[in-house]
N, C-alpha and C positions, 0 to 999 in steps of 0.2 A: 405681576410687577418685574418690572427689566430695569436694572441699575446701571450704572456708567461708572466704573472706578478709573480714577485718574491718578497715578503713580507720578513719583519723583522722576523716576527715572526707567528705563526699559528693564534692566533686571530686578526691581521690584514688581511693576506690571506682570512679567513673565511669570514670577514667584505664583502672585495672586491667581492669576490665568491657570495656571495648573492645578492650585488649590482649588477651585471655583469646577474644574473640569474642562479644561478648552476642548473646543470641537474644532475650529479650524481660525487660522493667522490669515492678517491680510496685512497690507501697509500702514503701519503705526496704531496695531489697535488687534485684539483676539474678541473672538466668541465663544462662549462658552455654553454647554451642553443645555442649560436652563433658559439662555437668553439673555443673561449678562453679558457685558461688553467691558474690557478693558483695556485702558490705552495708557498712554506717559507721555513725560515732558520728557525734557532735557536738562533738568536744574530749571532755573528762571527762563520761563521762553517772554517775560516781557520784562522791560527795563522804563525805568525812567527819561523821559525825553532830556534831549543837551539842554544846556545853556541858550543855544542859540534858537531855540523853540519860543524862548520868553523872551528875546530880543528884540528891540525896535525893527521893523523892516528896513528902514534908513542908516541901519549900522553898515559901514562900507565891509565888502566882503573879501577873502585870499583870492588867490586862483583858483583854489579846488572848492569853491563855494560857500567856507566856513566864516563864520563872522569874526573880525578883527575883535581881539582881547583891549578893551579901552577902561581906563580907570573910572570915565564918567559913568560907565554901566552896571560898577558894583555899589553895593552889592545885588547881585540877582535873584530876587525873592518871589518866587511862584506866587501869583494870589489864588491858583486853583491847578494842582497836581496833573501831568499828561505825563501816560505810559502808552508804550508801544508795543507791538511784538517784535523783537529782535530779529535782522535782518537772516538772520540763517535759521531760525524759527519756523519762518512762516508757514512752510509745509505741516509742520506737526500743529501747530497752533491752528490750523483750517481744519486739520482732521478732528481735532477737539471740540472745536467747534459745533461741526457737522455732527456729529456722534451725538452731542449734547442738547441739539436743538430737535434731534429725530422724536416723534411724536409717539412712540414705544418706549422708550425713556422716560421715567417718573422718579426715577430717584437717581442723585449724583453722592458718588461716594469720592470724598476728599483724604486721599491715600500719600499724601506729602510725608518726607522723614519727621521725624517726634522730635521738631524741636520748631522755635518761631519760622524759622525760615521755610522749611517744608509745610507749615501752617499757611504762610502768605503765598507762596508760590504756583497753589492751586485756588484759593480763593482768590487773588487776582484777577487769574484769566474769567472766572464763574461773574466777579465784577464786569470785566470787558465785556464780555456778554451779554449781559444785563440778565443773567441765571435768574428765574423766578421759582425752580424747581426745589423741591424739598434737597438738602445736604445733609449727609452724615459724615463722620470721622471714623478713618482707621487709624489704629493706633498698633503700632508695632518697634520691636527697638532689634529684630532682626527677620532674616528672609531664609531660614528655615523651614520645612513644611509644618513642623508643629505648632513654631511661632506663628506664623501668617492663619492658618487655620484657627488659633487661638483669638487673634485679632479680629477675623471674620466674622464669629463669634458673638462677638462683644462690641459692635459698632454702635457709638452715640450719635448724638446730636453736634454738629458742625459748630454751631453756636456756643456750645461749650468751652469752646477755644479760640472765641474772638478776639481776646483779652490777649494771645498769643501774635493773632494777626494784626491786631493793631500795634503794638509793641515793635512788632518786623516791620511794620510799614512806616510807624517812627524814626525806627531808627534810618530806614533807608532814605528817608525826606532828610534827617538832620545830617546824616553822613554826607548827602549830596550838597546841602546847604554850607556848611565847612569845607568839605574837599574842593569843589569848583570854586567858591568862592577864594578861599585862603591859595589854594593852587594858581589861581589865575593874579591875585593880588600880590602874593612874592613874586612870582614870576615879572609880572611887572616890574616890582622893584628892583629883579636883577636886570631887565632891561635896561634899566637907566645908568647902568654901570657900562653900558656898550657892549654886553657880552649876549643877553637875552637867553640864560639859561632859563629850563625847566624845572621849578621846583616845587616837587608834591610835595604837599602839606596832609598830614592827616591825623584824624583825634586820637587815634592809637597809635599809628604807626611812628608819631611824632613824638611820643611819648617814651617808646619800644628804644626809638635813637638814643632819646637823651640818655635811657637809664644804662647802657652800653658804654657812650662818652663818659659819663660821668665816672662810671667805673673804671676806667681806661685812665682817666683823669686822676682819680685817688693812688692809681697803681704808679704810675710814671712820676709822681710825686711825693710816693712813698718814701719816708727815712726810716730805715730801720732801728730799731735800739737794741743795746745788747742788755740782756737781764740773765740771773745765773739760776739754774736748779740744783739742788741736791737730793742725789738719790743713794740710800743706803742699800746694798747685799745684806741680807741676811741669813742665819741657818737654824732649822731646829727639826728636830724630829728626820734628818736624813734629805732636808728639803730645803734648797735653797730658794730665795725669793728676794722680789725688789719692793723697797718701800721709798717714799718721797718726803721730804720735810715740809711739813707745813707752818707759814708763816705765820706768826699771832700779831696780835693789833697792835703791841708795842716793840715791833723790830722796824727798825731804821731803815730807811733807802728802801721803801717801797712805794712804786708809782701807784695811780689811781687805780687800775686793773688788779694789785695784791702781786704783783711781778718786782722780785729784787733788782734793781738797777745800779746800785752802788757798789762800784767794786772794793771799798776798804770795808764796807760792813760784810760783804761776802768773804773777803780775807778772815776777817776775824771769827766767821762761823767756822770755814774752813778749819780754821787752828783751832778753836774750843772743839770740834767732832774729830778731826787726824787721828787721835790715838784713842778711841772710844772702843772699846773692845767688846763689850756688854750691853744690853738693853733690857728693858722691863717692859713685859706686855701690860698695857694700861686699858687696853679693850679689846675684847673678841666677841665676835655674833657672827654667827652661821646659819643661814636661814634656807628655806626651799623657796623659791618664787616661780611663777610660770611666767612664760614668755608668750605671747599669743601670735597667730600667724597675722603676718601681714594684710592689709584688706586687698580687693581684686584690684587692678588699673582703672584711673581715668585715662580721658587720654594723656593729659598732663603726664603723669605718672609713668605712662610707658613711653613717653618721648623722652622722658629723662632718665631711664633705665638704659631703653635701646641707644641712647644716643653716649650715653657712659661706656656702658660695655662694647658696643661694635661701632661706635663714631659714624652710624646712621644720623642725616639730616633731621629736622624735627620734620619736614616736608615729605622727607622721603617714608617718613616713619606713619605717618596719617596716609599717605599713600597706601602702604605697605596694609595696616589697618582696615583702611575703605575694601582693599581687595578681598582680606578674608573675610569680610561680612557680607560684600556684595558680589563679589564673583565666586569665592570655594564655598560660603555661606557656612562656613565653619566658626565663626565668632558674631557677638552683639553689634549693636549700633557703636560704632567708633568714637562719635563726636561726644562726649561724654565728660562734664564737669564730675562725676559721681563716684566713689570708689564702693559703693555700696549696693545692697540687692534687695529687691520686696521680698517679705517674709512669703509670700504667696510659692516664688522660685522654688522655694525649697525641696517642695515636691516633686520636682525636674531632676533634682539631684542623681536618681537610681538611673532614670535613663540616658541623662548625659555621660555618666562615668561608664553605664554601659557601651555607648557609644565609642566613646573613647578609648575604652578595653579592644575593641573590635579592630581599631587600626592603628595605634599607638605600640608599636612592637615594642620601644625599647623602654617603654614607662608600664609595661604590663604589670612587672611585680609591685610598682607602687600602688598604680590604681586599684588592685586586687585588694591592696591593703587599707583602702578607703574607705572610712563606716559615712554612709550618706546620712546616718542618722544624727551626725555630730552639728548642731549649729552656732558656727561660730560666731561672732560679734559682728561679720559681714551681715548679717539677714537682719536689716534694720530700718523698717518704712519710715521713721521720721526723718531719715537722713537722704531718701530719695529725693531728687532733684525731676527736670523734665524726662532724665535716663537715668538709667542704674549702671553700675562699671561694666566694662569690659569682658566678659566670659565666653567660655566654648557652647557651642550649639549643641543639638542634638543629630547633627548633619553626621553621614559616615563617610570620611574624606579619604584623600589619598595623599598620603605625603609626599609621594613622590614627584607630584604635580606642582607642589610647591617649589618656588624659587630658594636660593639657599638664604636669601634676607629675610623671604616670608616665613621660612619655617623657622627661623630663629626668634622672631617675634612672636609668632603662633604658641613658642615653646614658652615663652616666658608668660604668656597667657593664659597656658592649661597648667603650668606649675602654679602658678597664683591662685586660681581656683581650686585644685586639689587641695593644696593646704587648706583650704575649709573643713576638710571633713577629716582633719587627724586631729587628735589634742594638741594644747599647749606645751611645747618644750619646757621641761623641768631642770631647772637649773639649782644648783647649789651655790649661794651667794655668799661669801666670807668678806669681813672688816676686820682689817687688825691695826690696833695704835699703838706705837712702842714710846718710851720714854729714852732717848740716846742724850745722855748727858744734860738733862732738862731741855732738851728740844724733841717736838714732837714729829715723828714719822707715822705716816699712814697709809695704808694702802688695799683695794679691792682687787676680790678675784672671784671668777664665775667658772664652773663648767657645767658642761650639758651630763646630766646624770640620767635623763629619759629623753629620747629624741624628740617624740611626738611631730608635728609638722616638718622638723628639718630633716625627717627623712626623705623628703618632695626632694631637698637640693643635696643627698649624699650625706645628710648628718651635721654640715654647716651653712649656716648663713650666709646666701649667697645674693640678697639684697641691698639695696644702696641704704637701708632705714639704718645699718649698725654703723657706729661711728667707729672709722676705722683707725683714727689716731690713736684711740686706746684700747684698740684691739687686742695687742699683746699683753700689756700690762693687766687689762680685766680677765684677760681667759687663762691669767696663770694658778697653777693648784696649788693654793696656800695650804700649809698645816695646820692641824687641829691644835689649838694653845687654847691655855688658862688663864685669868688676870693674876699678874703678879710671878707670873713664869720669867724665867731671865733665857734670855735668848742671844746667841753669839751674832756679834757684829763682824761681816767679814772686812767690807770696805765701805768708808762713805767718801765721796767725792762729789765736787762740784763741776757741774755740766755747762757750759756755757753756750746760750741761745739766743736766737735773734725773732725780735717781734717779723710777723710777715706781712707783705700787703694783701688786702684781700683777691682771692682767686679770679681771673678774667672769666666774663662768662662764657658757657657753652650756648650752643643751640638746647640744648636740654635745661640747664640750670636758668636761662633767659626765659623759657617758656614757665617754669617754676615761679620765677622772680615776677612774670607777668602777671600769675595765676593770684602769687599772694603779694601784690604791690603795698600793701599796708608797712610791710618790712621795713620800704625805703622813704617813706614820710616821718617827720618828727611826731612826737606824742602829742596827742590833743583830740578833741572830737573827731576830725575826718578820720583819723586811725581805726576810729573804733566800726565807724561807717565803712570802712574798705574792709577791716577784719571782715563785716559781716556779709559782704559783696561779694563778687566775682572776680575782682581786680580787672585789667584792661584785657581789652579783646575778651573772645570765646574759645571754649575749648575747641571751636570747629575752624576760625580762624588764627590765633596765634601763628601757628605754622607758615600760611600763607604772606601775614604780615611780615615776619622772619625774612622770606624769601623774594617779597618784593622789595624790604630794603637793600637785600642783595642786589638784586639785578640793577634796582636803583645807582648803585656804586655808592651809598649810604654808609653800609656795613659790607667786612669782607671776612672770610675765614684765613686765620694764620694757623694752621694745622686743626687742632679743635677749637680752639680759640676763637670767639667773635669779636673782632673789633670796629670802632666807628673809623671810618675813612676820613681825611683831610678834609674830603668835600663835606661828608654830612657833620664834621664836627664844625666847622665854618656855617653852614648852615644854622646848626642850634645857635650859634652865638649871635647872629641876626634875628633869630625869630623872638616875639615876646616870650614871657614864660608861661602865659596862660595857652598858649600852644605846645609846651612842654612838659606840664603840670600834670602829673598821673592822678591826681586829688580829681580835677576835673574832668576829665573823663573817664574814670571811677565812676563818679556821682552820675554822670551822663548812663550807666549800665543802671544805677540803681534805680534813677526816674524811672528807665525801661523797665524793670518791675513793678512801679507803681502805676506806667499805662497797663502792665499784663494782667495787674489784679484789678484794675477798675479803679484805682483809687484817683487817679486824675487821666484826663481826657488826652488821646494823640495832638489835640490841636494845643493844649496848654504846655504840653512836652515841647512841640516845634516852636512855639514862640519864644522860651528861652535860647534855641537854639539859633535861631534867626536873629535875637541880640546879641549873641557870643558870635556869630560871623559878622556881624559890625562890627565889632572891635576889632577882629583881625584885618577886616580891610582897612578900617581907620590907622591901624597901627603900622602897616603895609604902607600907606601911602605916604607915610615919614619917611620909610628907607630908601638907600641905595646900596643895593648889596652885590658884591663881586666875590664871586665864589674861585678858589684857586681853579688851576687846570687838572679837567678830568671829569669836569660837573657833567651833568646829564643835559644835551644840548635838545634844542627843539628841531630835530632833524626828523623826517620822516621816521616811522616806528618808536618813538618815545613814548612814553604810555604814563596816562594819568589814572590813579586808581578810581575807581566809580564806586556806587553804594553798595554793590554786591559784589564785593572781592575780586569782580573781574575786571579786566582792563579794557579801556579805550582808546583807542588809540590817538595822540595827537595829530593835528592838521600841520602839514608843514608852513612854516614862520606864520603863527597867527596872530601876530602883531602888523604885517605887511599888508598893506593898499593894495588895490589894484592898480 
């Protein structure tokens, strides 16, 4: 029995060929000693046909042969979907087709990446060539030799993953229906103003743009309000510490957030507390508590961390993680929305740590202290999605080969993994409550008594999970006191503060916002659905969506902050709410999960999207949109986003007849 392995990309194909015992290479494929053949794609070799294919032959054409965009042709809804080989992929497609049809090939193995798109991109080729041979599925989240050999030894029936293929197919069809129809409809609406601007609309990109524009609006319209905070300095056992006045329910002048905003009330408190010299301890509690190691990274969390620490863009971080996975084989599959690890991989810890020790000079002392028998909360099968968290592989690398940004991101990943083999940090947490002239002051403090996993970061928490605003007070070392004890009051003073507007999005926080979109909708049934879902976009597409919005001139970077441009804001003003509402696009993803699990069919899902596309076209038909200067024109090279996150070049003046 000879098998044909079809990988998603050349690097994966070559890793599989090496593991099988490559005997020779040819153009577009490798042969193995056993007679198996390994070939590869370059991502999607196939694409959905353009709208022109479905339009009547009598539609006028432009000078370059594309059909004119007309209102009467919308919405464009294919009765039968047509796919075609991408123009620049025909040579490799022919290689795969020829190999798949060889009589000595009895079985085909789908070696797409372990996600929906990876499943579809091989399956659609096999469907297009009408393959009748048995198909198996190879599933690996890393391309190091150990992971590849493990996956090769556990091939399963490809039909087990039919739900993933159907979900990917449904998504691509729905993205086409919405993107192609809405983009044409709203572009035609802009044409009616005389400018003819190309307005790209998408089920994820438009709500993402709206997130940023809404935040910008909140910031620009924010009116700060003054409030008053009372801080007391105290001394006991030769230690000074700080506590804050806690306002009671009877305190006058508080706002709905419990902040003191009344100046007269603040003055009365100041007079009452100004001469206090002694205070009485009314509560004292000290206890040890564990601080667990942070989970390993998902793509969203590594993007947030590296953006905050180093200012790298979300797209840049994705590309770095992809290189670490694909080029260097040092980390596992990066496009993951999961921060947990399967329990079976715990047995690999000894080998991974040994590998890291062999080439991580600066971390040798830390790695030598790691205990592979420790099983942190990161090992949890119930939390695993299609992928697991991003971790180092057993590949022995050479850090000098990495670029500076690659090294920095890689070290973040390595340190998160190392944390899992250290015990929790031990903290001594203390709470003190004091009576000062019948007013309650309180403080909390914690000190590290055993560093545990914090040793990986030099004894301090170097992650974003720590609340930096409370860091100074929470880390203070408090004296040991007893209830009823009298404590000296050194000073009590009011501090004037002002409410702050919400922070502008950075690319890292925008990625997080897209993932946790439920935080941006009002309470209600949709909130729960969104909390249980995946947000808008996917871990694999969010960085590209942000990058595309920047390229289109709808978003821009101002330092590290990401802002909506005047063009982006104007576009949002003209679009109907159903284009901008994150609830609808998140529900889209939740429906795809039903397709994936087989609870609804792909056709049932698509019928809903057809209805959605029709609504958008009807809305646009009633609009005339005039954008400010700087809008994206329909000149050569303008782009319309297609169904797979790649770009289709817009034809010159698609409105113009011959």
